Short mmCIF file of the C-alpha atoms (twelve columns), coordinates in Angstrom:
data_MODEL
# 
_entry.id   MODEL 
# 
loop_
_atom_site.group_PDB 
_atom_site.id 
_atom_site.type_symbol 
_atom_site.label_atom_id 
_atom_site.label_alt_id 
_atom_site.label_comp_id 
_atom_site.label_asym_id 
_atom_site.label_seq_id 
_atom_site.Cartn_x 
_atom_site.Cartn_y 
_atom_site.Cartn_z 
_atom_site.pdbx_PDB_model_num 
ATOM 1   C CA . MET A 1   125.314 128.823 87.419  1 
ATOM 2   C CA . THR A 2   124.268 126.981 83.997  1 
ATOM 3   C CA . ALA A 3   121.483 129.336 82.214  1 
ATOM 4   C CA . ASP A 4   120.607 124.888 82.484  1 
ATOM 5   C CA . ARG A 5   120.820 124.538 85.705  1 
ATOM 6   C CA . LEU A 6   118.486 128.517 86.798  1 
ATOM 7   C CA . LEU A 7   116.322 126.519 84.208  1 
ATOM 8   C CA . GLN A 8   115.833 123.277 86.642  1 
ATOM 9   C CA . GLU A 9   115.761 124.524 89.722  1 
ATOM 10  C CA . LEU A 10  112.856 126.516 88.448  1 
ATOM 11  C CA . ARG A 11  111.236 123.826 86.858  1 
ATOM 12  C CA . SER A 12  111.607 121.994 90.946  1 
ATOM 13  C CA . GLU A 13  110.874 125.045 92.936  1 
ATOM 14  C CA . LEU A 14  107.388 125.576 90.574  1 
ATOM 15  C CA . ALA A 15  107.024 121.609 90.522  1 
ATOM 16  C CA . GLU A 16  106.938 122.510 94.820  1 
ATOM 17  C CA . ALA A 17  104.534 125.969 94.606  1 
ATOM 18  C CA . GLY A 18  102.680 123.681 93.330  1 
ATOM 19  C CA . THR A 19  101.368 120.689 95.077  1 
ATOM 20  C CA . ARG A 20  101.571 122.234 97.625  1 
ATOM 21  C CA . ALA A 21  98.893  125.218 96.303  1 
ATOM 22  C CA . GLU A 22  96.911  121.225 95.331  1 
ATOM 23  C CA . ASP A 23  97.162  120.349 98.791  1 
ATOM 24  C CA . ALA A 24  95.908  123.057 100.473 1 
ATOM 25  C CA . LEU A 25  93.315  123.207 98.465  1 
ATOM 26  C CA . LEU A 26  92.310  119.860 98.574  1 
ATOM 27  C CA . ALA A 27  92.643  120.148 102.370 1 
ATOM 28  C CA . LEU A 28  90.248  122.224 102.670 1 
ATOM 29  C CA . GLY A 29  86.644  121.118 100.479 1 
ATOM 30  C CA . GLN A 30  88.653  121.560 97.095  1 
ATOM 31  C CA . GLY A 31  88.009  118.076 95.889  1 
ATOM 32  C CA . GLY A 32  88.915  115.247 97.485  1 
ATOM 33  C CA . ASP A 33  86.969  112.397 99.010  1 
ATOM 34  C CA . ARG A 34  87.263  112.870 102.815 1 
ATOM 35  C CA . ARG A 35  90.721  110.781 104.003 1 
ATOM 36  C CA . VAL A 36  92.062  111.938 100.630 1 
ATOM 37  C CA . ARG A 37  91.345  116.178 101.803 1 
ATOM 38  C CA . LEU A 38  92.834  114.928 105.764 1 
ATOM 39  C CA . ALA A 39  96.560  113.434 104.181 1 
ATOM 40  C CA . ALA A 40  96.101  116.980 102.650 1 
ATOM 41  C CA . ALA A 41  96.121  119.294 106.046 1 
ATOM 42  C CA . MET A 42  98.175  116.687 107.172 1 
ATOM 43  C CA . ARG A 43  100.951 117.694 104.781 1 
ATOM 44  C CA . ALA A 44  99.956  121.193 104.246 1 
ATOM 45  C CA . LEU A 45  99.408  122.103 108.503 1 
ATOM 46  C CA . LEU A 46  103.750 120.300 108.400 1 
ATOM 47  C CA . ARG A 47  105.442 121.697 105.695 1 
ATOM 48  C CA . HIS A 48  104.451 125.543 107.500 1 
ATOM 49  C CA . ARG A 49  105.796 124.150 110.543 1 
ATOM 50  C CA . ARG A 50  109.306 123.714 111.095 1 
ATOM 51  C CA . PRO A 51  111.239 120.579 110.259 1 
ATOM 52  C CA . ASP A 52  111.452 119.023 113.882 1 
ATOM 53  C CA . ALA A 53  107.781 120.683 115.076 1 
ATOM 54  C CA . THR A 54  104.520 118.297 115.848 1 
ATOM 55  C CA . ILE A 55  100.888 118.833 115.207 1 
ATOM 56  C CA . CYS A 56  97.595  116.577 115.716 1 
ATOM 57  C CA . PRO A 57  95.523  114.415 114.167 1 
ATOM 58  C CA . SER A 58  93.011  117.009 115.202 1 
ATOM 59  C CA . ASP A 59  94.339  120.053 113.365 1 
ATOM 60  C CA . ALA A 60  93.599  117.644 110.507 1 
ATOM 61  C CA . ALA A 61  90.417  116.847 111.747 1 
ATOM 62  C CA . ARG A 62  89.619  120.898 112.308 1 
ATOM 63  C CA . VAL A 63  90.754  121.768 108.459 1 
ATOM 64  C CA . VAL A 64  88.253  119.117 106.910 1 
ATOM 65  C CA . GLY A 65  85.436  118.874 109.006 1 
ATOM 66  C CA . GLY A 66  84.759  122.477 110.997 1 
ATOM 67  C CA . ASP A 67  82.378  122.226 113.474 1 
ATOM 68  C CA . GLN A 68  81.548  118.541 113.023 1 
ATOM 69  C CA . TRP A 69  85.603  118.178 113.403 1 
ATOM 70  C CA . ARG A 70  85.587  115.306 116.823 1 
ATOM 71  C CA . ASP A 71  83.299  113.807 113.913 1 
ATOM 72  C CA . VAL A 72  86.383  112.822 111.454 1 
ATOM 73  C CA . MET A 73  89.156  112.096 114.954 1 
ATOM 74  C CA . ASP A 74  88.597  108.794 114.129 1 
ATOM 75  C CA . THR A 75  89.321  108.951 110.244 1 
ATOM 76  C CA . ALA A 76  92.086  111.471 111.123 1 
ATOM 77  C CA . ARG A 77  93.950  109.212 113.073 1 
ATOM 78  C CA . ASP A 78  93.695  106.285 110.478 1 
ATOM 79  C CA . VAL A 79  95.580  108.744 107.707 1 
ATOM 80  C CA . ALA A 80  97.584  109.143 110.020 1 
ATOM 81  C CA . ALA A 81  98.216  105.614 111.014 1 
ATOM 82  C CA . GLU A 82  98.558  105.247 107.067 1 
ATOM 83  C CA . LEU A 83  100.873 108.194 107.009 1 
ATOM 84  C CA . ALA A 84  103.205 106.676 109.248 1 
ATOM 85  C CA . ARG A 85  103.117 103.190 108.110 1 
ATOM 86  C CA . ASP A 86  103.874 104.622 103.730 1 
ATOM 87  C CA . GLY A 87  106.567 106.871 106.336 1 
ATOM 88  C CA . VAL A 88  105.920 110.161 105.257 1 
ATOM 89  C CA . LEU A 89  104.697 111.331 108.968 1 
ATOM 90  C CA . THR A 90  106.263 109.515 112.209 1 
ATOM 91  C CA . VAL A 91  103.275 109.441 114.786 1 
ATOM 92  C CA . ARG A 92  104.780 110.905 118.707 1 
ATOM 93  C CA . GLN A 93  103.337 109.689 122.454 1 
ATOM 94  C CA . ARG A 94  106.025 112.115 124.521 1 
ATOM 95  C CA . GLY A 95  108.554 112.422 122.438 1 
ATOM 96  C CA . ALA A 96  108.798 108.533 121.657 1 
ATOM 97  C CA . GLU A 97  107.922 106.943 118.655 1 
ATOM 98  C CA . VAL A 98  105.285 104.929 118.933 1 
ATOM 99  C CA . ASP A 99  102.981 102.702 116.789 1 
ATOM 100 C CA . LEU A 100 98.884  104.481 116.266 1 
ATOM 101 C CA . ALA A 101 97.553  101.072 116.202 1 
ATOM 102 C CA . THR A 102 98.659  99.920  119.777 1 
ATOM 103 C CA . ALA A 103 98.743  103.636 121.244 1 
ATOM 104 C CA . VAL A 104 96.251  104.688 124.022 1 
ATOM 105 C CA . GLY A 105 95.691  109.042 123.777 1 
ATOM 106 C CA . PRO A 106 97.080  112.102 123.050 1 
ATOM 107 C CA . VAL A 107 99.910  111.091 119.257 1 
ATOM 108 C CA . ARG A 108 101.721 113.941 118.087 1 
ATOM 109 C CA . LEU A 109 102.469 113.616 113.862 1 
ATOM 110 C CA . GLY A 110 105.722 114.720 112.361 1 
ATOM 111 C CA . ARG A 111 107.922 114.660 109.771 1 
ATOM 112 C CA . GLY A 112 108.606 110.765 108.926 1 
ATOM 113 C CA . PRO A 113 111.663 109.949 107.026 1 
ATOM 114 C CA . GLY A 114 110.379 109.052 103.493 1 
ATOM 115 C CA . TRP A 115 108.957 113.010 103.624 1 
ATOM 116 C CA . ILE A 116 109.929 114.885 100.517 1 
ATOM 117 C CA . SER A 117 108.761 119.180 100.940 1 
ATOM 118 C CA . GLY A 118 107.777 119.355 97.663  1 
ATOM 119 C CA . SER A 119 106.120 116.185 96.942  1 
ATOM 120 C CA . ARG A 120 102.171 114.573 97.063  1 
ATOM 121 C CA . CYS A 121 103.831 112.262 99.972  1 
# 
């Protein structure tokens, strides 16, 4: 491996680490409004799971809303729908992709076709 290639890979890894850290800080309340924090929490939670694993929107709501997480659920679903429209996430019910606007009941969020591990998506 050439020195240039090694340097390029190192820069890429540092950028990815910075994005992961920024999402974690945003999710935990270090800046950003509630919607930004929810999106960051969803990305951070999915990043720490297998690529085919899913999360519940309530997982992100709990990170952002704490004890009042139920008050955040409508916003969490709205943010998930936006990320799904952008291809960052997929919304699933019983393993099948669904449109969150018409889905009734519990859903799961997974990485979408536009997911890029190190990006701010």
